[in-house]
N, C-alpha and C positions, 0 to 999 in steps of 0.2 A: 392632672389637668387643672383642677381648681387652684392649686398652689401657683401654677404658672400664670394663670389668668390674674390672680391676685397680685403677683409681682409685677406683671405688665401694667396693671391699672395704677399701682403705686408709682412706678417709674414714669408713666404718662402724667400723673398728677404732679410729680416733681418737675417735669419739663414745663408744664403749664405755669407753675409758679415762677420758674426761671424766665420764661418768655414775657412775663409781665414787668420786666425789670428796667432799671437803668443804673442807679447808683445808691449806695447806702444799704441798710438792711433793717427789717422789722422782726422782732422775736415774738412769736405767737405761742403762748403757753396752751397746752391741751393735756387732758387726762384721759388716756385710753382705757378706762375701766368701765365701759358701758356695755359690755357684751353680756347677753343673757343666756347664751347656750351653755348647757351643762355637760356637753359631750366629753371634754377632756377630763373633767372631774369624775364623771361616770366611768370612763375607761380606767382611770386610776383605781377606783373602788373595786372594780372587777379583778384587780390584781391582789386584793386582800380579802378573799372569800373562803380561804381554807385555814384550818387551825395553825397557829404560829407559836405553839409551846416549844420550849427548849429542845433543840435537836431534831425537830420534825421537818419533813420536806417543805411544808409551808413556811416554816421559820427561816430555813436556809434560802428559799426562793425569795422571800420578802427582803432579806438582807442584801442579796445580790441585786434585786431590782432597785432598791433605794440607792445603793452605791452607783449603779449604772445611770440612774436618773441625775444624780449630782454631777457625774462625769460628763454626761451629755450636755449639761448646762454650763460646762467649763468652770465649775466651782472647785475650790480647794476641798479635797475629800479626806476625812480622817475616820478610821475605824478604831474607836477607843475600846480596847479589850480591858476587862476588869475582873478581878477575883470576886467570888461570892463566898458565902458561908459554907458552901459545899465544895470540897477540894476538886471534885470532878466536873464542876460546872464553871464555865467562863462566860460572862456576859459581854455583849458588844453594843455600844452606843454608836450610831452612825451619824456623822457630822458633816455638813456641807457649808462652806463659807462663800457667800456672794459678796464681793468686795465693792464698797462704795468709792466715791471719787476723792474723798479727803484723805490726806496723808495721816491725819490723826485718826487712828483706827478705833473709834467708838462703835458700839454694836447694838443692834436689836436682836432678839432671839425669838424664834418660832419653833415650838416643839410638841411632840405627841409620842406616846408609846406605841410600838408596833406589835408587841407580843400579846398572846391570848392564853386563856386556860386551855387545857387539853380537850380536844373534841369540840371546841368552840370556834366556829368560823370567824367570829369577831368582825362582822361587817360594820355594824354600828359602833361597837366598842372593841377596837378603836381603828378599824379600817377607814372609817370616815375621817378620823382625826389625822392619821398618817397620810392619807390621800390629800387632805387639805394642806398639810405642810409641803408636799411635793408640788401641788398646784400653785400655791402662793409663790414658791421658788420659780416656777415656770412663768407666771405672770410678770414678776419683776424682771426676770431675765429677758423676756420678750420686749418689755418696755425699754430696757437698756439698748436692745438691738435697734429700736426706733428712736434713738437719740434722746432718750430720757436718762436722767441721773438721780441718784439720791446721795446725800453727803456721806452717810454712814453705812457700814457693812451690815449684813444680816447673817446670823448663824442659824442654820436649820438643823434640827436634831430629831432623829428617831431613837427613842429611849427603849432600852431592853429591861427585862426583869422588873416590870411594873406589876405583873400578876404573880400570885403565889404558885408554886409547883407542888401540888399535893402528892404526886407520885413518889416524892423523895422522903416521905414519912417523917421520921424524926431528924432528918438531916436536909432540910429544904435550903435552896440557894439563898433565899431572901426571907427569913422568918419574920413574922410580925412581931415576935418577941424582941427582935433587935432594936425596935423603936426608932428606926431611921426612915420609915416609909419606903417607897419604891427604891430598890437598890440602884437602878440605872441612873436616875438623876442624882442620887447621893454621890456616886462616883464621878458623874459628869462635872459636878461642881469643883472637884479637885482639878480636873483638866481645865475648866473654865478659868479658875483663879490663876493658874500658871500661864495660860494663854494670854490673859489680859495683862499680866505683868510683863510678858515678853513683848507685848505691843505697846511699850512705853507707858505702862500703867493706864491703858485704855479703860473706858467705863462701859458697863452694860446699861444701856439707857432704858430698856424696858423689854418685857417678855410676854408673849402670848402662848399659853399652854392650851392645847386643843384636846379635849377628852370627850368624844362622842358628840356629833353634831347633825346626825341624820334623822333622829326620831322626832317626828312632827305629828301632832294629833289635835284636831279641833273639837273632839267630842267633849261634852260636859263630863266632868269628873275623871278625865283621863290623866290628870296631873295630881300626884300625891304631894302634899306639903305638910310637914309635921306640925303639931301644935307648938313645939318648941320654937318654930320660926315665928309664931305670933308674937312672942316676947323678944326673941333675939334679932329678928329681921322684920319688924312691923310693916315697913313700906312694901317690901317684897310680898309678904303674906297678904296684905290688903290687895295689891294689884292682881295677884293670882286668884284669890278667893272671890273678889268682886267680879272677876271675869268668868266665873263658873268653873274654876279649876280645869281650864283647858291647857293642854300641852302644846300651845301654838307659838312658843317663843324660844329664843336662845338666851341663856343666862350668862352674864358676865360678873364674876365674883372678884371683888376688890376690897382693899383696905383704904383708909384715907390717903395713904402714900401713893396709891395706884390710880387716883382719880383722873389724872391726865390721860392715861391709857384709855380708861373707860369713856371719858368725854369725847376723845378723838374717835373711838370706835362707834359711839352713838352718832356722832356727826356724820361719819361715813355711812352708817346703816340707814339713816333717814334719806340719804341721796339715792339709795338703791330703788329700782322701780317697783319692787314688791314689798317695800318696808311696812306697809299697812297690813298686808296679809301675814307676813312673817315678822313677828314682833321681837323686840329686844327688852329684856328685863335686867336692870342692874341690881346686883345683890351687894349691898354695902355693909361691910363688917365694921364694927366699932374699933377705932384705934389704928395705929400703924404697925404694931408688933404682931408677931405670929400669935393667933388666937390660943387661948389656954386649952388644956386637954379636955376640960368639961364641955367646951364648945365643940371640939372634935367629935365627942361621943353623941352630942345632941343633933349635930348637923353633919353626919358623915359624908354625904354626897358631895359636899363642897370642900372637903378636907382630905381626900384620898388621892389626889393627883400630884403631879410633879411640881406645881407651884408652891407647895408647902415648904419644900427644902429651900427654894429660892427666897421665899419670905424669911425663913430662918437665918439666911445669910444676908438679910437686909437688901435684897434685890427687888426692884419694882417688877411686879408680875400680875397678870390677869388670867384667870381661868375662864375659858369659853366652853360651855357645855350645854347639852340638851337635858341635863339632870339625870342621865343614866337610868338607873332602875326605878326612878320615881315617876316614870311616864309610860303609858300605853303598853305596847308589847314587851318592853324591857322589864316590866314588873314580873314577867314570867321568864323571859329569855336571857336576862343578864347573866353572862358567863356560862351560858348553856348552848347546846347545839342548834337551837332555833334562832340564834342571832345570825341570821343569814339573809339572803335576798328576798325571801318570800313576802316580807312586809314592805319592801321598798318600791315606791312608785315614783313617777316623775315629780310629784309634789315634794317628796323627800329629797330628791336630788336638787331641786330648786332651792329648798330650804338650806341644805348644806352648802350649796354653791354661793348663796347670798352671804353666808358667813365668811366663806373664803374671800370673796371680793371685798367685803368690809375690812377684813384684816389686812389684805394687800393694800387697800387704799389708806388705811390708818398708818401703816409703815411708811408709805410714800409721803404722807403729810408730815409725820413725825420726823422723818429723815430729810426734810426740806427738799422733797422731790421737785424736779423741774423737767418739763418736756419742751424743747425749743425747736421750732422750725424757722430757719432763716429765710426771709422773703424780701427780695429787692423791690422797692416801691416803684410805681410807674411814674414816668415824667409827665404824663397827662392826668386824666381823671383818676382819682383814688378808688372809685367804685369798682372798677373791673378787677384790679388785683385783690381788693378786699373780698369780692365775691369768689374769685378763684381760690384765694386762701381758705375761705370758709369751706368750700366744697372739698378742696384737696385735703385739708387737715382732718376734717370730720370723716371723710371717706377712709383715710388711713386709719383713723381710730376704729372705724367699723371693720376694716380688713384685718386689724391686728390679731384678733383671736379666731378668725376664719381660717387663717393659714395653717 
C-alpha cells in the first residue's frame, strides 16, 4: 500500500510540473541523499548474523544473497573463483558492476570482506561492511531510477578469504606466512587488471574499502590508541586523546595520494544531519607508497585490510573503519562468538548508515553525478512553477528511500 501511495504522489508531482508549462525547459539539480531511515541497512545486517567461515551454511547463504542482490539491481555479476594454498579450498570473490553513462569505462570501487572466523557471527566484522557495500549499490541504483546519472561505473566487491582458517592446521588456505595479506583481494587484483585492460585500458579512479563500521562508543577510554601512534600519527593521536579516548568516530586511513578521496568523504560527512554526533577522523600516513613493514607491525589495525594490496599496486584507496578491536566491545569480541547483535542499538545502526550515505554521496560527487528534472517554465508568473518545482522535487527526494 505504501509503495502504491508513494508512486501515485510522485506521478501527481510530475503532472503538476507539466501543468505549469508552456515552452522551453529548466533543469533543476537535486541530490536525493537526505534520508535518515536505517531500515534497509538494518535489514541487510540481519542477513549477516551467522558464521561465514569456508563451507559453512552461513558462508554459502551469504554468497547466494550477495549474488541475488546484484542481480536484483540489474548489475553485471561475476563470481571470481580462485585457488588457495590448500588444494581442497576454492575462494569466491563476488563482483557486481553498476555501469555509468560514459562510454569510457573508468571505475570507482567499493569493497568489503564477507567471510568470518569459525563460530563468529561477524555482525560488526564484517557484516556491517558487506551490508554497506550492498546498501551503497542500492542507493546509487535507486538514484539512477529517478533520472540521476554518474559518469563512471562502480565495481562492488565482496571479498573472500580475508580471515584465516585455523581448522586447516598446517595447510591453511591463506597462510600469513605467504606475505600477501588477504587472499581474496590478492586474487581480485588479477581479475581487475585484466578487466581494466579489456575496457580499453580504463582506470580505477578510487576505492573505498569498508572494514567494520558499526562499533560506536561515547564512553571515556573506550578507544584504544597505541603509543606508536603518538609518533607515527600525531594529529590522529592528538584528536583522539584530547577528546577523552572516545570511540565516537569513523576513521578514514589514507596516504598523500589518496587525499582527494578523503576530502570528498569529509565534505560529504559534514553535510549529514548527525555529523556532530558521529565524527570523522582522518588518519594521514606519510608518503604515497605502501608503508614499510615496521609501520605494519606498529599500527596493525590500519594495515590488515584489503586496501593494502591496492596500495601495493599503486591504486588510490581509502580504508573506512571503526578501528576494529581497538574499541569498546570488540576489544573482547573481535573474531569471537560475541560479535553478534547483542551490542547493537539504533545508535549503532545510525552510525553505520551515516558512513554508508557519506560514501554513496562521495561516489556521486567524484563521478560527476547529476540529477535533472526537466520543468517547462510558465508563460506567466515564474513564482508558481518555481514553487511547484520546489515541492515536487524535494518530495520526490523524500519519497526516494521510503519506497
